[in-house]
N, C-alpha and C positions, 0 to 999 in steps of 0.2 A: 504493500500500500504506500502511495506517495505521501510524503510529509509536506505540510504547508507552513510558510513562514509569515510572521505578522509584522515585524518591526519595519521592514523595508517600505511597506505601503504607508505606514505612519510617517516615516521620514520623507517620502515623496510628497505627501500631502502637506507637511510642514513647509517644505521648500516652496510648493506652489502658493501657499498662503502668503509667504514672504514676498513672492513676486507680485501677487495681487495688491498688497499694501504699498509696494513701491510704484506700481503702475500709474497712479494719479500724477506722478512727477512729469508725465508726458505732456501735460497741459501748460507747464511753466513757460515754454517759449511764447505762448499766446497771452499769458498773464504774468509778466516778469515781476510785478510787485509782490507776488506770493512766494518768491524764491527763498525768503527767510524761513519759510515753513518746511523746506525740503528735508532738513535734518530730522524732523519729527516723523517723517515717513521712512527715511533711509534707516534710521537706527532700529526700530522694531522689525522692519522688513529684512534687513541683513541678519539680525539676530535669529529670526525664524529660519532663514535659509541656512545659516551656520548650524543651528540646532538640528535641523532636518538632515543636513549632511552628516553630522556626527551620529545620529540615530541610524542612518543607512549604513555607515561604515563600522561603527563599534557597538551599536545597541545590542542588548541581550535578545537573541533570536528564540522566541518561544514557538515550539513546534507541537503539532498534534496531527492525528490521522484524518485525512480528508474524508474517510468513510463515516466519521461521526458527524452527521449533519447538524445535530443540535449544538454541539460544541463549536463547529465551524460558524454557525449563525451567531452564536454568542460572541465569538471573537470579532466577527464582522460588525456587530452592534457596538462592541467596545471601541473598535477602531473609528467608526463613524462618530460616536459620542465624544471620544478624545479629540478628534479633528475639529469638531464644531466648537468645543470649549477652548481649544487652542486658537482657533480662528477668532473667536469672540475676544479673548484676552489680547492677542496681537492687534486685532482690529481696533480695540479701544485706545491703544497707546498714542496714536497721533492726536486724538482729541484731548487726552490727559496731559501728555508731555508739552503740548503747545499752550496749555492753559485755557483752551477753549471751554472745557468742561471739568467739573470735579470728577473724582474717581468713579463713584456709582453712576453718575450721569453719563460718563464716557462709556462705561460698560453697557449701560442701557441703550445708548445710541448705536453701539456696535451690534448688540443683540437684535435691535429693531432693524438694522441695516441688513445683516446677513440672513435673518429669517424672513426678509421682505415684508415686514409688518408696516412700518411707516409712522408709528407713534414717535414723537420727537420732543426732546428737551432743549433743542437749539433755537436761538433767535436768528432765523435766516436773514433778517434785514441787516444783521451785523456780521454775517459769516462770509469769509473770503471765497473766491471762486474754487480754489483747490479743495476746500472742505465740502463745498456744495457738490462738486463733481465726485469726490470720494464717497459721499453718502449714496449718491445715485449708482455709482459703479459697484459698491458693495451689494446693493439690491439686485443689480443686473446679474452679478456672479452668484449671489445667493439663490436666485431663482433657478439657475441651472443646478447648483449644488456642487460642493467641493469634489466629491467622488466622480461625478460626470465629467468635470473639467479635467481631472487627472487622467481618467480613462481615455479621453480624447487625445491626450499626448502620449501616454504610455499605459499599457494594461498588463496585468500579471495574472497568475493562476486564480487569485481570489477576487478578482475585479467584479465578477458577476454577483458574488455574495455581498460585496460592499455596495454595488449599484442598487441592488434590491433593498438593502438595509437603509439606504438614504431616502427611500420612498419613490423609486422609479420602477413601476410594475411592468412596463412594456419594453420588449426588444423589437425595435422597428425594422432592423436589418438582420441578415444572417449571423453576423458576429457583433460583439459588444462594442468594439472600437468603431465600427461603421455606424452603429446606432448613435453613439455619442457625437460623432462627427456630423451625422445627418441633423440631429437636434440642434447642434451649434450653428450649422449653416442656415437652418430655418430662422434661428434666433437672430443671427447677423442680418439676414435679408429683411426681416421685419423691422429691425432697428433702423436700417438705412431708409426704408420706405417710410416708417413712422416719423423719423426726424425730418425728412424732406416734406412730408405732409404738414407737419407743424410749421415749418418755415414758410410753406406756401400759404398758410392761414394767418401769417403775420407775427408769429412768435420768433423772438431772437434765436440765433443758431445755438448758443450755449444752453439756453432754457429748453430748446427743442430736443437737444441730445439728452439732457438730464431727464426730462419728462418722458421721452420715448423709452429710455432704459427702465424707468420705474413703472411705466404703464405695462410694458411687456412682462416684467417680472412680478406684476401685481403687487408692487411695493408701496408706492404712495408718497415717498419723499418728494417735496416740491422745493423749488428755488424761491417760491413766493409765500408770504405769510398767510394769505387767504387761499392757497392752493390754486386749482384751476379757476375758481371763482374770481380770482384777481383780474383775469383777462376780460371778463364780460363778453365772451365771444362764442356764439353758437357753433361756428365751424371748428374751433378748437375743441369744444366739448364733444362734437361728433367724432372727431379724430380720436380723442381720448377714449370714448366709449368703444370704438372699433378695436383699438389696441388693447384695452382691458379685456374685451371678450376673446381676443386672440390669445392673450396671456392665460386666461382661465380655461382654455380649451385643451383637451388632451393632445399631446404631441403626435400621437398616432392618427388622430382625426385630422389634425393640421396637415400631416403628410398626405392623407387622402385628398384633401382640398387642393394642395399644391400640384398633385398629380391629375387633377381634373375629375376625380371620382366624387362628384358632388352628390349624386343620388345615394351612393353607399354611405357617405358621411351623414346625410340627412336621416338615414335609418337608425343611426346610433342612438340608443336609449338616452344616454346622458345629454346629447345635443337636443333631443326633443324635450327632455325634462327642463333643460335650461330655458328654452324658448317658452315653454308653458308657464314656468315660474314668473318670467318677465311679463308675460301677457296678463297674469293674474295680479301681481304685486304693483306694477307701475300704475294702472288705473286706480287701484285702491289708494295708493300713496298720493296720487294727484288729487283724488277726490277729498282726502283728508286735508291736504294743504289748501285746497280751494275753499272748503267749507269752514275750516277752523282758523285759517290765517287770512282769508279774504283774497287769496291770489287769483288772478285771472286764469282761465282754463289753459291757455297756451303756456303761461309761465309755470303753473303747477305741474303740467305734463312734462315740461322741459326739466324741471328740478327732480321730478319723480323718476324719469327715465335715467338721468345721469347718476343720481345717488343710489338708486336701486341696482344699477349695473356695477357701480363702485363697491357696494356692500356684498353683492352676490359673487363678484369676481375676486373679492377680498383684496382689492387694490388700495382703497382708502383715500382716493382723491375726493374733494368736496367742492360744491359750488355755493354752499350756504353754511351758516352757523346753526348747529343742532340744538343749542340750549333753549331756543324758543319754539321748537317744533312741538306739535301736539302729541300726546302720549300714544295715540293710535299709530301715527307715522313712525314714532320711535320704536314701538313694538314690532312693526313690519321690518324696520332696519335690523333689529336684533335677530329676528328669525332668519333674514337673508344672510347675515354674518355667520350665524351658526351653521347654515346649510353649506355655504362656501362653493368653491369651484370644482373643476374636473379632476378626477384621479389621473396622475401622470402629467399634470400641468404644473405651473409655478404657483398655483393658488393654495389657500389653506382651507380651514373649516372642516366640517364633517365629510365633505365632498359629495357632489351630486349623485354619484352612483350609489353610495351607501344610503342616502336618504331615499332615493328611488327604490332601492331594494327593500328598505323598511316598509315603505308604503305598499309595495307589491306583496310583502309577507302579511301585512295587515289585511289586505284585500283577499289573499288566499285563505286566511284564517276565517274570515267572514263567509266566504263561498263554501268552505267545508261544512260550516254550521247550517247553511241554508240549503245546499244541494244534497241529493241522495248519496249515501256512502259509496255506491258502486261507480260513481263518476270519477274517472281517473284524469288528473291534470298534471302535466309536467311543465312547470313554468320556466320560461327562458327570458333572457334579455339580450340586447344586441350591443356588442363592443365593436371597435374599429376592425378587429380581427375576425369578426363574424358572430353568429348566434352562440350564446353560452347558456348552459343549464344552471338554474338557481338550485344548487344542491344543499344538503344539510350542513356541510362544512362551511360553505359560503355564508349561509344564514347565521350560523353560530359565530363566525368571525365578525360579521357585520353587527349583530346584536351586541356582542361583547365590546366592540369599539365604540359604538354609539352610546351605550350605557355608561362606559367609563368617561367618555367625553362630556356627557351631560352632567355627571356627578362632579367632575372637575370644574365645569362652568359654574354650577351652583355654589360650590365651595369657594371658588375664587371671587365670585361676586359678593358673597357674604363677608369674606375677609376684607374686600375693598371698602365696604361700608364702614368698617372699623378704622382702617388705615387712612382713608381719604375723608372720613366723616361726611359721607354723602348719602343720598337716598338710594334705595335698592334699584330703582329704575336706572339711575345714572351708573351705578356700579355694574349692573347687568350689561348695559351698553358698552362700557369701557372694557370689561373683562371679555365680553364676546369679541370685541375688536382685537384684544391682545391674544387670546387663545386661537382665534381664527386667522391670525396674522393679517389683519385688515388694515388698521392704522387710523380709522376714523375716531375722533374724540368728541366727547360731549362737554369738554372743558376741564376734565380732571387731570390730564397729562400736559405738562409744559415745563418751562424753566424753573418754576417755583414749586413743583411737585415734590413731596417729601420722599426720602429714601425707601421707607417701608412700602409705600404704594408702588414705587418703581420696581422694587424687588419682586413683589407679587406679580406685576405685569410681565417682568422678565421671565419668571417661571412659566407663566402662561404662554408666552411667545415661543420659548424653547420646546415645551411639550407639544404645542400646536404644529410647529415646523417639522419636528421629528416624529410626529404621529404617536406620541405617548408611550407605546410599548417598547420602542427602541430605547428610550430614556430609562424606562423602568427595568428592562432586562439588562441594560448596560450597568446600571447602578447595582442591581442584584448581583451580577457577576463580579463586579469590583468588590463589593462587601463580602461576598463569599470567598473571594481570593484573599482578602485581608484576614479573614478568620483562619484560613488554612495556614497562613504564614505566622 
């Protein structure tokens, strides 16, 4: 039986994180006034590269038999978990070392960036171009994931385990490296087209690039204090909606669309469910805004469409301030943030497929009670790869994840009422945003937010981005190893 080695992948991922932190220096020729900040990116970036090189060269190589799938998966989860925590720590250093943010705030901004959440404690009106770009670049890379980016450059024997552990369920091409490269190529094409579309709508080039990166990664960091609402432009809002929906769509479905297989893509259950949710929630939200805030029909529909798409895609861009919104509209936003985007996309939340499956299971349960017992029904749903059976294992996994997610949501919201001293409604909105990696805020998160609230939201963001069980199994394996030693 072949043995598998763990530390080389950790080292390669550490090197890659260092390169990502250094990458924003590429904009300095265009913004020479920011050259004084270069050392704050070089220092942590080079440190990560050096540490990764040492791990690759001299690190203790822990081996195990590849036939032990459970142990292999645990090692993959540990590697992914370590990489994300390393990325968060290194990613926070430019904010902290430069004095832009205090330590907890810097870690919070890093977590929000890499997890593509978009909640922020920075005052963007006083932030230099290099840090504005860095925040957007973090989200763009975080949307792909560290493992996917590493696989694109170099792949090893355990790459598939790591790829799956980071939350990428689909292999689009015959081999993993081709899959990673295909996803990256799509991502780059959409970035170029999105940036050009923003520029055509009158947005400055720098803002266009940053907003395109964050829209596609369903991140939500903005270069403006009032997000997309700052521009008061319907064309810009339309472009943003399109990019957000692209970002929240499964990469396998996007590949079908790029290949011209529109009919096949339109049959995918997740795509149909996405459209159905928007058809239901947008008119309801518009009606609430129109009747309770006195908005005109056109204005309420415009705000309803943009903000519903932002919440469901878990992007977090906004055109309004939510503090004055009616409770019914706030409730709809919370539901959309909990549902989230597509599995295998850059989005967070429960994911459309899981919610769709839960609804199908409820429907099947009702049918079994109403129809004769002799009626046999084998439920299926449609993925980009074709029709798939809804079997007992899939149902069990779905119910387990949804139950755990909702319990975490309720616990986090209740804790936020204590740390932030706010109402349950506001706490549910804010924690749904953090756990779903959305980034919309009802006013609880900002430069003046206390550390306890930021820590609770950081825990939510990490659990949401890594889909809960990866974090739990990784921590369990680590604690189990500590006991053995």
